[in-house]
N, C-alpha and C positions, 0 to 999 in steps of 0.2 A: 341591250347592253347589260341588264341585270343578270341574264342567264350566262353570259360570257364570264362575268366576274364570279358567279357561283361555280361554274365549271372549273375555272382556274383555281379557286380556293379549295374546291373539293379534291382536285388532283394533287394540289400542293400538300394536303394533309398526309399523303402517303410518305412524304419525305421527312416528316417530323420525327424526332427521337421518341421512341416508345419503349420505355424501360421495362414495362411489364408485358410485353408482347408475347413472350414465350412462357409466361407463368401459367397460362391456361393449359397449354399443351403438356407442360411438366406435371401439373396437378392431375390432369386426365390420365397421363401415362402411369403415374404412381397408383391411382385408384384402380386402373385396369390390371396392373400387376398384383395389387393387393387382393382384389376379388378373385383373380386367377389362382392365387396361392390358397386362399381360404376355401374356395369352392371347387377344388380340382376333383373331377369325377373319375379320373383314370385310376384304377386300382389294378396293379400288375398281378396280384394274386388271383384275380378273377379270370385272367387270361393265361395263367400258367398251366401247362399241360402236365397232368399228374400221372400219366401212363396210359396204356391201352384201355379203351372203353369196352362196354359190354358187347358191341358188335364184333370186336376182334376176338374176345373170349368165346363167343358163340361159334364163330367161324372155325376156331381150333378145337372146339369140343371141350373146353375147360370151364369150370364154374368161376365167375368173377370173384375176386378177393373182397 
């Protein structure tokens, strides 16, 4: 009998009003965005192609600039 009452009361707790239920996910999302902005490792200037490399210059017989 005691287990039945515990099971009912445990499942009934899911129907209670929880005003701060989404607070944790909101704070976690904010922290995730903040650290993403602060520690962004993508630098487009590292991936920017500045022109033909030394292999292209050697193939055409010119000295690289």
